[in-house]
LUMRODO-805432 format. One line per field, with one value per residue (C-alpha): chain; x, y, z; residue number from 1. Coordinates in nm, 3 decimals, padded with zeros to 5 digits. Layout:
// LUMRODO-805432
ch	(A,...)
u	(X,...)
v	(Y,...)
w	(Z,...)
i	(NUM,...)
***
This chain:
// LUMRODO-805432
ch	(A,A,A,A,A,A,A,A,A,A,A,A,A,A,A,A,A,A,A,A,A,A,A,A,A,A,A,A,A,A,A,A,A,A,A,A,A,A,A,A,A,A,A,A,A,A,A,A,A,A,A,A,A,A,A,A,A,A,A,A,A,A,A,A,A,A,A,A,A,A,A,A,A,A,A,A,A,A,A,A,A,A,A,A,A,A,A,A,A,A,A,A,A,A,A,A,A,A,A,A,A,A,A,A,A,A,A,A,A,A,A,A,A,A,A,A,A,A,A,A,A,A,A,A,A,A,A,A,A,A,A,A,A,A,A,A,A,A,A,A,A,A,A,A,A,A,A,A,A,A,A,A,A,A,A,A,A,A,A,A,A,A,A,A,A,A,A,A,A,A,A,A,A,A,A,A,A,A,A,A,A,A,A,A,A,A,A,A,A,A,A,A,A,A,A,A,A,A,A,A,A,A,A,A,A,A,A,A,A,A,A,A,A,A,A,A,A,A,A,A,A,A,A,A,A,A,A,A,A,A,A,A,A,A,A,A,A,A,A,A,A,A,A,A,A,A,A,A,A,A,A,A,A,A,A,A,A,A,A,A,A,A,A,A,A,A,A,A,A,A,A,A,A,A,A,A,A,A,A,A,A,A,A,A,A,A,A,A,A,A,A,A,A,A,A,A,A,A,A,A,A,A,A,A,A,A,A,A,A,A,A,A,A,A,A,A,A,A,A,A,A,A,A,A,A,A,A,A,A,A,A,A,A,A,A,A,A,A,A,A,A,A,A,A,A,A,A,A,A,A,A,A,A,A,A,A,A,A,A,A,A,A,A,A,A,A,A,A,A,A,A,A,A,A,A,A,A,A,A,A,A,A,A,A,A,A,A,A,A,A,A,A)
u	(14.283,14.243,14.390,14.149,14.222,13.870,13.969,13.664,13.609,13.492,13.208,13.119,13.122,13.073,13.117,13.361,13.639,13.578,13.287,13.179,13.416,13.154,13.314,13.612,13.957,13.905,13.961,13.696,13.453,13.207,13.033,13.055,12.775,12.650,12.562,12.432,12.157,12.111,11.734,11.661,11.793,11.563,11.284,11.271,11.320,11.677,11.873,12.075,12.133,12.285,12.530,12.544,12.827,13.032,13.378,13.536,13.806,14.144,14.045,14.347,14.403,14.205,14.337,14.244,14.004,13.741,13.789,13.718,13.467,13.271,13.373,13.194,12.922,12.838,12.953,12.695,12.405,12.523,12.512,12.147,12.002,12.133,11.945,11.654,11.602,11.387,11.042,11.266,11.490,11.835,12.067,12.396,12.560,12.788,13.165,13.245,13.062,13.136,13.483,13.555,13.320,13.507,13.793,13.683,13.458,13.811,13.999,13.752,13.708,13.332,13.116,13.031,12.691,12.475,12.594,12.425,12.823,12.808,12.382,12.398,12.782,12.941,12.622,12.611,12.689,12.681,12.425,12.617,13.013,13.041,12.697,12.592,12.574,12.205,11.878,11.789,12.177,12.199,12.136,12.235,12.489,12.324,11.978,11.811,11.481,11.539,11.216,11.153,11.097,11.419,11.629,11.439,11.478,11.858,11.891,11.761,12.058,12.329,12.132,12.095,12.454,12.529,12.365,12.508,12.893,12.855,12.722,12.987,13.261,13.107,13.077,13.438,13.459,13.258,13.453,13.807,13.633,13.541,13.934,14.028,13.705,13.566,13.222,13.185,13.369,13.098,12.828,12.880,12.990,12.662,12.501,12.664,12.539,12.144,12.126,12.319,12.026,11.758,11.904,11.860,11.504,11.452,11.597,11.424,11.069,11.092,11.117,10.726,10.710,10.900,10.922,10.563,10.538,10.364,10.614,10.873,10.776,10.725,10.960,11.272,11.281,11.279,11.606,11.800,11.743,12.032,12.064,11.991,11.715,11.523,11.277,11.387,11.711,11.672,12.070,12.250,12.385,12.670,12.930,13.073,13.437,13.526,13.761,13.756,13.402,13.459,13.091,12.905,12.633,12.731,12.448,12.454,12.254,12.106,12.134,12.005,12.021,12.210,12.481,12.522,12.750,12.604,12.346,12.624,12.855,12.553,12.456,12.793,12.946,12.552,12.594,12.229,12.222,11.992,11.914,11.985,11.738,11.802,11.868,12.162,12.365,12.230,12.342,12.707,12.689,12.650,12.955,13.092,12.929,13.077,13.350,13.695,13.749,13.383,13.398,13.751,13.570,13.261,13.492,13.710,13.412,13.217,13.595,13.670,13.512,13.114,12.992,12.643,12.830,13.013,12.657,12.541,12.848,12.905,12.636,12.558,12.219,12.248,12.493,12.198,11.993,12.193,12.280,11.848,11.780,12.059,11.862,11.549,11.698,11.773,11.460,11.285,11.489,11.416,11.058,10.989,11.207,11.003,10.678,10.800,10.931,10.545,10.398,10.656,10.680,10.458,10.176,10.288,10.082,10.302,10.345,10.627,10.853,11.141,10.973,10.840,10.665,10.759,11.184,11.337,11.645,11.886,11.762,11.596,11.260,11.263,10.956,10.924,11.287,11.261,11.032,11.209,11.538,11.314,11.196,11.521,11.725,11.368,11.527,11.844,11.752,11.904,11.582,11.226,11.108,11.210,11.342,11.456,11.801,11.589,11.544,11.338)
v	(07.146,06.922,06.576,06.401,06.655,06.908,07.213,07.367,07.427,07.132,07.179,07.518,07.381,07.681,07.900,08.131,07.941,08.261,08.448,08.764,09.083,09.378,09.571,09.789,09.946,10.321,10.508,10.309,10.393,10.626,10.323,10.141,10.451,10.356,10.040,10.101,10.411,10.229,10.082,10.458,10.604,10.339,10.410,10.801,10.759,10.926,10.656,10.794,11.154,10.987,10.756,10.982,11.158,10.846,10.876,10.666,10.479,10.312,09.944,09.872,09.930,09.646,09.262,08.992,08.756,08.860,09.271,09.221,09.033,09.254,09.565,09.374,09.318,09.637,09.794,09.534,09.715,10.020,09.927,09.738,10.011,10.259,10.056,09.986,10.160,10.484,10.460,10.506,10.247,10.340,10.299,10.449,10.370,10.608,10.612,10.665,10.280,10.148,10.169,10.062,09.788,09.708,09.693,09.430,09.233,09.173,09.077,08.839,08.696,08.799,08.967,09.316,09.257,09.119,08.744,08.484,08.487,08.831,08.832,08.509,08.330,08.641,08.825,08.698,08.754,08.466,08.557,08.430,08.379,08.062,07.901,07.718,07.863,07.815,07.997,08.170,08.223,08.394,08.738,08.969,09.237,09.401,09.448,09.626,09.737,09.541,09.323,08.991,08.863,08.992,08.844,08.536,08.440,08.471,08.327,08.020,07.958,08.077,07.777,07.558,07.608,07.521,07.178,07.126,07.107,06.747,06.626,06.780,06.644,06.255,06.389,06.390,06.088,05.864,05.912,05.847,05.501,05.421,05.493,05.254,04.998,05.054,04.907,04.997,05.318,05.464,05.392,05.553,05.863,05.828,05.830,06.129,06.281,06.151,06.299,06.622,06.655,06.554,06.806,07.067,07.006,07.068,07.369,07.496,07.363,07.629,07.907,07.989,08.066,08.385,08.479,08.560,08.513,08.840,09.086,08.858,08.934,09.243,09.402,09.144,09.049,09.353,09.451,09.115,09.115,09.195,09.388,09.057,08.982,09.255,09.451,09.742,09.740,09.575,09.668,09.608,09.832,10.154,10.116,10.505,10.554,10.136,10.224,09.840,09.884,10.153,10.358,10.008,09.910,09.511,09.199,09.059,08.805,08.882,08.663,08.307,08.010,07.857,08.054,07.809,07.553,07.277,07.080,07.114,06.931,06.685,06.660,06.624,06.355,06.136,06.174,06.292,06.399,06.692,06.663,06.993,07.307,07.627,07.582,07.362,07.681,07.895,07.729,07.657,08.017,08.067,07.903,08.232,08.446,08.148,08.159,08.061,07.764,07.671,07.663,07.456,07.237,07.147,07.124,06.874,06.660,06.638,06.514,06.258,05.879,05.843,05.712,05.538,05.332,05.171,05.159,04.971,04.756,04.663,04.475,04.573,04.634,04.874,05.075,05.092,05.198,05.466,05.607,05.639,05.778,06.058,06.084,06.088,06.358,06.623,06.561,06.636,06.987,07.046,06.932,07.196,07.473,07.439,07.441,07.750,07.961,07.902,08.101,08.335,08.432,08.238,08.291,08.685,08.973,09.144,09.532,09.628,09.561,09.518,09.185,09.021,08.674,08.493,08.515,08.482,08.726,08.555,08.593,08.327,08.163,07.883,07.694,07.427,07.346,07.309,07.092,06.900,06.895,06.737,06.456,06.413,06.343,06.149,05.944,05.891,05.594,05.255,05.111,05.228,05.262,05.592,05.412,05.638,05.674,05.459,05.178,05.068)
w	(09.732,09.955,09.941,09.741,09.440,09.555,09.396,09.560,09.909,10.118,10.326,10.092,09.716,09.466,09.726,09.840,10.088,10.320,10.438,10.122,10.216,10.415,10.269,10.058,10.156,10.273,09.928,09.847,10.107,09.832,09.653,10.028,10.087,09.777,09.791,10.169,10.043,09.685,09.773,09.940,09.590,09.427,09.632,09.550,09.202,09.235,09.182,08.886,09.021,09.272,09.074,08.830,09.127,09.239,09.156,08.941,09.151,09.060,09.072,08.983,09.426,09.446,09.554,09.400,09.590,09.817,09.778,09.393,09.438,09.701,09.347,09.126,09.383,09.401,09.065,08.911,09.160,09.064,08.735,08.720,08.934,08.639,08.427,08.562,08.819,08.701,08.496,08.171,08.075,08.031,07.707,07.805,08.099,08.267,08.264,08.604,08.629,08.324,08.308,08.707,08.624,08.324,08.512,08.758,08.527,08.271,08.610,08.705,08.378,08.353,08.100,08.310,08.452,08.742,08.740,08.945,09.186,09.257,09.330,09.540,09.566,09.669,09.878,10.248,10.526,10.868,11.199,11.409,11.273,11.418,11.270,10.985,10.631,10.607,10.608,10.951,10.976,10.665,10.500,10.246,10.201,09.907,09.781,09.515,09.731,09.982,10.221,10.282,09.974,09.774,10.088,10.093,09.661,09.700,10.026,09.921,09.664,09.906,10.117,09.856,09.760,10.067,10.090,09.742,09.844,09.915,09.566,09.401,09.643,09.628,09.180,09.202,09.419,09.173,08.901,09.140,09.210,08.854,08.784,09.038,08.960,09.314,09.298,09.665,09.671,09.365,09.564,09.870,09.656,09.480,09.831,09.861,09.608,09.649,10.028,09.965,09.651,09.931,10.083,09.864,09.705,10.069,10.098,09.681,09.821,10.115,09.870,09.901,10.214,10.200,09.868,09.727,09.329,09.255,09.502,09.287,08.954,09.030,09.297,09.267,08.896,08.714,08.816,08.739,08.352,08.157,07.804,07.551,07.380,07.564,07.389,07.594,07.524,07.178,07.083,07.419,07.688,07.637,07.829,07.842,07.827,07.774,07.509,07.479,07.364,07.109,07.215,07.038,07.272,07.425,07.493,07.795,08.006,08.311,08.626,08.636,08.810,08.543,08.593,08.937,08.806,09.062,08.822,08.485,08.751,08.802,08.457,08.313,08.605,08.546,08.119,08.176,07.777,07.671,07.250,07.045,07.121,07.147,07.520,07.516,07.338,07.590,07.913,07.732,07.655,08.050,08.171,08.093,08.334,08.586,08.841,08.641,08.872,08.848,08.493,08.510,08.781,08.567,08.299,08.428,08.558,08.193,08.086,08.350,08.418,08.270,08.627,08.437,08.236,08.582,08.692,08.415,08.368,08.745,08.778,09.135,09.235,09.509,09.289,09.020,09.294,09.426,09.060,08.998,09.347,09.228,08.897,09.087,09.294,08.983,08.857,09.132,09.149,08.778,08.787,09.149,08.913,08.614,08.852,09.037,08.653,08.605,08.892,08.969,08.627,08.312,08.532,08.630,08.360,08.209,08.246,08.083,07.796,08.023,08.235,08.048,08.110,07.854,07.848,08.106,08.261,08.096,07.829,07.670,07.641,07.893,07.999,07.696,07.741,08.113,08.080,07.820,08.039,08.337,08.057,07.941,08.297,08.423,08.092,08.219,08.496,08.473,08.580,08.604,08.901,09.071,09.406,09.738,09.915,10.197,09.936,09.718)
i	(1,2,3,4,5,6,7,8,9,10,11,12,13,14,15,16,17,18,19,20,21,22,23,24,25,26,27,28,29,30,31,32,33,34,35,36,37,38,39,40,41,42,43,44,45,46,47,48,49,50,51,52,53,54,55,56,57,58,59,60,61,62,63,64,65,66,67,68,69,70,71,72,73,74,75,76,77,78,79,80,81,82,83,84,85,86,87,88,89,90,91,92,93,94,95,96,97,98,99,100,101,102,103,104,105,106,107,108,109,110,111,112,113,114,115,116,117,118,119,120,121,122,123,124,125,126,127,128,129,130,131,132,133,134,135,136,137,138,139,140,141,142,143,144,145,146,147,148,149,150,151,152,153,154,155,156,157,158,159,160,161,162,163,164,165,166,167,168,169,170,171,172,173,174,175,176,177,178,179,180,181,182,183,184,185,186,187,188,189,190,191,192,193,194,195,196,197,198,199,200,201,202,203,204,205,206,207,208,209,210,211,212,213,214,215,216,217,218,219,220,221,222,223,224,225,226,227,228,229,230,231,232,233,234,235,236,237,238,239,240,241,242,243,244,245,246,247,248,249,250,251,252,253,254,255,256,257,258,259,260,261,262,263,264,265,266,267,268,269,270,271,272,273,274,275,276,277,278,279,280,281,282,283,284,285,286,287,288,289,290,291,292,293,294,295,296,297,298,299,300,301,302,303,304,305,306,307,308,309,310,311,312,313,314,315,316,317,318,319,320,321,322,323,324,325,326,327,328,329,330,331,332,333,334,335,336,337,338,339,340,341,342,343,344,345,346,347,348,349,350,351,352,353,354,355,356,357,358,359,360,361,362,363,364,365,366,367,368,369,370,371,372,373,374,375,376,377,378,379,380,381,382,383,384,385,386,387,388,389,390,391,392)
***
């Protein structure tokens, strides 16, 4: 934690403070080798044969931190490749994957399923180690099939996370300034949030450059579904050999951007409220899939001072304008996300029950609720007219 009380890396936000581990200790070499071969095994249609031959290694030998996160990542890819990697969906995960996966997940405090943390936050390396964490200098550590569209889809999220770091700092600073009754400090913090949101929106807008909707839906998306509210696995997945589950199938949601803490943090600090709907409990549930420190940071800021109320009551026109710029930035992010959800999922042609167009990878219907949340964001503005970071 730095001197400002910010518990995350000041330049990385929710990304790890050190670059993700690129390999495991020598005792775990079979897992690293399998991870490298995984796209080939899937392409050959024989992924289960080779995954079944993997040794069940003792994850107690792994230290906390980057190595444990790498183990979680490769085991998550193994698990999803096993379930979705062949024509017939698998309903039972073998013990050689299930047992260590559940053990690692328990140590990390997350469910044993591929989550946003393993798919994006801990799944990248820099080409130039001295260069930025940004598109053009980051590549994935792990793929399902590989290819430009899969790389770009995930790396756009990594870039957004890096660009969001000043917004997270600014959110905390805004609450600290409210506590100190520092109107100028609130303005400076809101400007930092607004600038970061502009950068995040610029990156998100680049998604179509190298990720085609058809390729995404048919070659990327199928592997990131979970086993909750999925017609192909109505009861969930059996984790063979995991005593805690007693042979009963388990239901966990798949990977989704709703497992990122960025927008929930900004919603909480700026007091963007969402009326009750089926998406609200789902979004709360998605916090279980976040790293523990991210959950704690989010909950701390949600319980912190009310920046919107301060902006309303301080009478400072510039603070109010900057507050609305932040609201507009979040609204733009949600609007573009809604547009992409329509183009990349909702308008695609469904071919199998395992990859539906009406249900998100996180297991919930999404289109009407995304629209509603976009509209509720706009309603949080202090003034009526849309503003920009440069002026009214």
